[in-house]
C-alpha positions as CSV (number, residue, x, y, z in Angstrom):
1,M,0.0,0.0,0.0
2,A,1.4,3.4,-1.0
3,A,2.4,5.8,1.7
4,P,0.2,8.9,2.0
5,S,1.5,11.9,0.1
6,E,2.9,14.9,1.9
7,S,0.1,17.1,0.3
8,F,-2.5,14.7,1.8
9,L,-1.0,15.0,5.2
10,S,-0.5,18.7,5.1
11,G,-4.0,19.3,6.5
12,V,-3.6,16.7,9.3
13,W,-3.0,18.0,12.8
14,R,-0.1,16.2,14.5
15,A,-0.2,15.9,18.3
16,S,3.4,16.9,18.5
17,E,2.5,20.4,17.2
18,L,0.4,23.2,18.4
19,A,-3.0,23.0,16.6
20,A,-4.1,25.8,14.3
21,T,-7.3,27.4,15.3
22,E,-10.1,29.0,13.4
23,L,-11.2,30.8,16.5
24,R,-10.4,34.5,17.0
25,T,-7.7,34.8,19.7
26,C,-6.3,37.7,21.7
27,S,-2.9,38.0,23.5
28,T,-2.9,37.0,27.1
29,G,-0.5,39.9,27.8
30,H,2.1,37.3,28.8
31,P,4.4,36.6,25.8
32,V,5.8,33.4,27.4
33,L,2.2,32.0,27.7
34,D,1.2,33.2,24.2
35,Q,3.9,31.1,22.6
36,E,2.4,27.9,24.1
37,L,-1.2,28.5,23.2
38,P,-2.9,27.6,19.9
39,G,-3.4,30.8,18.0
40,A,-1.0,32.6,20.3
41,G,-3.5,33.7,22.9
42,W,-6.9,33.2,24.6
43,P,-9.5,31.8,22.3
44,H,-12.8,33.7,22.0
45,G,-16.0,31.8,22.2
46,S,-14.5,28.7,23.8
47,L,-14.4,27.6,27.5
48,I,-11.1,28.2,29.3
49,E,-10.8,26.5,32.6
50,I,-8.5,28.0,35.3
51,L,-7.7,25.9,38.4
52,Q,-6.1,27.1,41.6
53,A,-6.0,26.1,45.3
54,Q,-7.9,29.1,46.5
55,P,-10.5,31.1,44.5
56,G,-9.8,34.8,44.0
57,L,-6.1,34.4,44.6
58,H,-4.3,34.6,41.3
59,E,-6.8,34.9,38.4
60,W,-6.8,38.7,38.3
61,R,-3.0,38.6,38.0
62,L,-3.3,36.4,35.0
63,L,-6.3,37.8,33.3
64,L,-6.0,41.6,33.8
65,P,-4.1,42.4,30.6
66,A,-6.7,40.6,28.4
67,L,-9.7,41.9,30.4
68,R,-8.4,45.5,30.1
69,R,-8.5,45.3,26.3
70,A,-11.8,43.3,26.2
71,V,-13.9,45.9,28.1
72,T,-13.3,48.5,25.4
73,S,-15.9,46.6,23.4
74,G,-18.4,45.5,26.0
75,P,-19.1,44.5,29.6
76,L,-17.3,42.1,31.9
77,V,-19.6,39.9,33.8
78,L,-18.5,38.2,37.1
79,I,-20.7,35.3,38.4
80,G,-20.2,34.0,41.9
81,S,-17.1,36.0,42.6
82,P,-15.6,35.0,46.0
83,H,-14.8,38.7,46.7
84,L,-16.5,42.0,46.0
85,P,-14.7,43.8,43.2
86,N,-12.8,46.9,44.3
87,L,-14.1,49.4,41.8
88,P,-11.5,52.2,42.4
89,A,-8.6,49.7,41.9
90,L,-10.2,48.1,38.8
91,A,-10.8,51.6,37.4
92,S,-7.2,52.5,37.9
93,L,-6.2,49.3,36.1
94,G,-8.3,50.1,33.0
95,I,-11.6,48.4,33.9
96,P,-14.2,51.1,34.5
97,A,-17.1,50.3,36.8
98,A,-19.6,51.1,34.0
99,R,-18.3,48.0,32.2
100,L,-18.6,45.7,35.2
101,L,-21.6,43.6,36.2
102,L,-21.5,41.4,39.3
103,V,-24.1,38.6,39.5
104,E,-24.7,36.9,42.9
105,A,-25.6,33.3,42.4
106,R,-24.9,30.8,45.2
107,T,-25.4,27.3,43.9
108,P,-23.5,25.7,40.9
109,A,-26.8,25.2,39.1
110,E,-27.7,28.9,39.5
111,R,-24.3,30.0,38.3
112,L,-24.3,27.8,35.3
113,W,-27.8,28.9,34.3
114,V,-26.9,32.5,34.6
115,A,-23.7,32.0,32.6
116,E,-25.7,30.4,29.8
117,Q,-28.1,33.3,29.7
118,V,-25.3,35.9,29.8
119,L,-23.6,34.2,26.9
120,R,-26.7,34.9,24.7
121,C,-26.1,38.7,25.1
122,R,-24.7,40.2,21.9
123,E,-22.6,42.9,23.6
124,L,-20.7,40.6,26.1
125,A,-16.9,41.1,26.2
126,A,-15.9,38.6,28.8
127,L,-17.3,36.3,31.4
128,L,-15.8,34.9,34.6
129,V,-17.7,32.3,36.5
130,W,-16.5,30.7,39.7
131,L,-17.6,27.0,40.0
132,P,-16.5,25.2,43.1
133,Q,-18.4,22.1,41.9
134,A,-19.5,21.2,38.4
135,R,-20.3,17.9,36.7
136,P,-18.8,17.2,33.2
137,E,-22.2,17.4,31.6
138,Q,-22.7,20.9,33.1
139,L,-19.4,22.1,31.8
140,R,-20.3,20.6,28.4
141,R,-23.4,22.8,28.3
142,L,-21.2,25.8,29.2
143,Q,-18.8,24.9,26.4
144,L,-21.6,24.6,23.9
145,A,-23.0,28.0,25.0
146,S,-19.5,29.5,24.6
147,Q,-19.3,28.1,21.1
148,A,-22.8,29.4,20.3
149,S,-21.7,32.9,21.4
150,N,-19.3,32.9,18.5
151,S,-22.1,33.4,16.1
152,A,-22.9,36.7,17.8
153,R,-21.0,39.9,17.4
154,S,-19.4,39.7,20.7
155,Q,-17.3,36.5,20.5
156,P,-16.6,36.8,24.3
157,L,-13.8,35.4,26.4
158,V,-15.2,32.7,28.7
159,F,-13.3,31.7,31.9
160,A,-14.4,29.1,34.4
161,L,-12.6,29.4,37.7
162,R,-12.4,26.0,39.5
163,P,-10.6,24.4,42.5
164,L,-7.2,22.7,41.9
165,A,-8.7,19.3,42.9
166,A,-10.8,19.4,39.7
167,Q,-7.7,18.7,37.6
168,H,-8.4,15.0,38.2
169,E,-11.9,15.3,36.7
170,S,-12.7,15.1,33.0
171,S,-13.6,18.4,31.3
172,P,-14.8,19.4,27.9
173,A,-12.8,22.6,28.0
174,P,-10.3,22.7,25.2
175,L,-7.9,24.7,27.3
176,R,-7.2,24.0,31.0
177,L,-4.4,25.5,33.2
178,S,-3.5,25.8,36.8
179,L,-2.1,28.7,38.7
180,R,0.1,29.1,41.8
181,A,2.4,31.7,43.1
182,A,6.1,31.4,42.1
183,R,9.2,33.5,41.5
184,A,9.7,34.4,37.9
185,D,13.3,35.1,36.9
186,G,14.1,36.0,40.5
187,V,11.5,38.8,40.4
188,R,8.9,39.0,43.2
189,H,5.2,38.5,42.3
190,G,5.9,35.6,39.9
191,L,3.1,33.4,38.7
192,E,3.5,29.7,37.8
193,V,1.2,28.4,35.1
194,A,0.9,24.7,34.2
195,L,-0.9,23.8,31.0
196,L,-3.0,20.8,31.8
197,K,-4.8,20.6,28.5
198,R,-4.3,22.2,25.1
199,R,-4.4,21.1,21.5
200,G,-0.8,20.4,21.2
201,P,2.0,18.4,22.9
202,A,2.1,18.0,26.6
203,L,4.1,20.7,28.4
204,E,5.9,19.1,31.3
205,T,7.5,22.2,32.8
206,P,5.3,24.9,34.2
207,L,5.7,28.4,32.8
208,Q,7.1,31.2,34.9
209,L,5.3,34.5,34.3
210,H,6.0,38.0,35.7
211,A,2.6,39.1,36.9
212,E,2.6,41.8,39.6
213,L,0.1,41.8,42.3
214,P,-2.9,44.0,41.2
215,A,-2.6,46.0,44.5
216,V,0.9,47.1,43.5
217,V,-0.2,48.0,40.0
218,A,-3.2,49.9,41.3
219,L,-1.2,51.9,43.8
220,R,1.1,53.1,41.0
221,A,-1.7,53.8,38.6
222,S,-3.8,55.6,41.2
223,Q,-1.5,58.5,41.3
224,S,-3.2,59.8,38.1
225,V,-6.7,58.9,39.2
226,T,-8.6,61.8,40.7
227,S,-12.1,60.4,41.0
228,V,-13.8,57.2,42.2
229,M,-16.0,55.4,39.7
230,S,-19.2,53.9,40.9
231,V,-21.9,51.7,39.4
232,P,-25.0,53.9,38.6
233,G,-28.4,52.7,39.6
234,P,-31.4,53.5,41.9
235,H,-30.5,50.7,44.4
236,T,-26.8,51.2,44.8
237,R,-25.4,51.5,48.3
238,P,-21.9,52.1,49.7
239,I,-20.2,49.0,51.1
240,V,-16.9,48.8,53.0
241,V,-15.4,45.4,53.2
242,T,-11.9,43.9,53.6
243,D,-12.1,41.0,51.2
244,H,-12.0,42.8,47.9
245,A,-10.8,41.3,44.7
246,V,-7.7,43.0,43.2
247,D,-6.8,45.1,46.3
248,S,-7.6,44.5,49.9
249,T,-6.3,47.8,51.1
250,R,-8.8,50.2,49.6
251,P,-12.6,50.4,50.0
252,V,-15.0,49.6,47.2
253,G,-17.1,52.5,46.0
254,R,-20.5,51.1,45.3
255,H,-21.8,47.7,44.5
256,R,-25.0,46.7,42.8
257,P,-25.9,43.0,43.5
258,V,-28.2,41.2,41.0
259,E,-30.7,38.8,42.6
260,S,-30.0,35.2,41.8
261,G,-32.6,33.8,39.3
262,R,-32.9,37.1,37.5
263,Q,-31.4,37.5,34.0
264,P,-28.9,40.3,33.8
265,A,-29.9,43.0,31.3
266,L,-26.9,43.4,29.0
267,A,-28.4,43.5,25.6
């Protein structure tokens, strides 16, 4: 039997190579990570699963560069965030409060349902949903909803934040990675990223990224910020807490919770 011709094999993806992708991608903001991802960045309209030992610990350090660019085209939705977002810090980092929507949903079923509804919104830029527990079939529905969002104008970034123990569970997410604190090139505030799943060869050695703590970045950027941004709305109220996302040293301005079970009005 004749061997297959090179022209025939040219369109076949080899597991030893990074796969080509037809999805739109955007840079992660970390060149070392971009080099190891199909399409050289985060894929739009596809579920990205991020695992870590403690929720709310490292995801902002990893995602801020991409989210900062994403919100120029639409809102960023947070579902089940473990901490209240610090609006002044986020504003100083390039994510204005007017582009941020926090949805309070307690159970995994509620969070998944809200995520599916949000992904139908045409103007969505990015979605972060924290899922302490989720069955493979539930994640499959979330992946299908992410893919369906590609037919809309938005083509959002979709991130599911899950506990590190979930790395031993099956997942339909095409891209999975884990995060932990590390030292990158001897610089403080390093971030270690392990690629658990990608369309390409296995990466045995975790990546070392330079990702400053958002509190440090916010402190530097705040020197040019003269006003505190707040979420407008008839039912907003000031809240002072100590467990903010991004920066635990500065008070949040205003926070508008969305009742669980209600569909957020984005479109």
